[in-house]
C-alpha angles and dihedrals in degrees: 000000000000122000123244119238091256090057094054116087113242129204121226123184131191146161147179115278096267094042097241093123115043130177136194125204133195112192143151090212116111106224093218090060095045122093107214114225118242111201115212097216118117094246095054093041092052090049093046091231125178113183130222124188139151118201089206095046132075133244128195127187123204124186130196096197119011091193087069094060123098112205112206121186122225115250091267090045096234103110133039127231112213109222126172108233091206103052100015098232117148102217102176152323131252132198115195117199133164090259094052149290124300128188152165133202136221107255089212090063093056113109121247129024101297115184111221133191120253113299119255121218116231129183113200089165089081093054129088119241091259092050091049093050091047092050093046093048091054098041107032129074106284094192102066126158129185112205096198117075091200091054090049089054091048091054096048 
């Protein structure tokens, strides 16, 4: 029996504008059927971020020069936004816990002209720290790798 397109893992790649921070995604989610999440916090609103993640997929970050990354903590200081200090693009967010790394990427930093579903508003500001972590662990990529040891040290 042949597989449908939605059953075949697809690869999505992306980066900041200058290419210093790259990411690679393996996912069975069809972008056109996914509603990117738009966080209502000031940081995400000012960056125009729409998030994509797939708890069953994988996400890998690769960095050319870790000194050109600006790490910015979420308001509750539990996750790190990855922002290129050269071009200013916010490419993703990473949560590092004892049980693993979790992450999401900015849809607008994904290469190509992906067609997404209608954005969905989310408001993590109204959640406790425990509720945020629980939500992120269930919604974000749970298989996250960071290919640069120096970046990993920066995030810890």
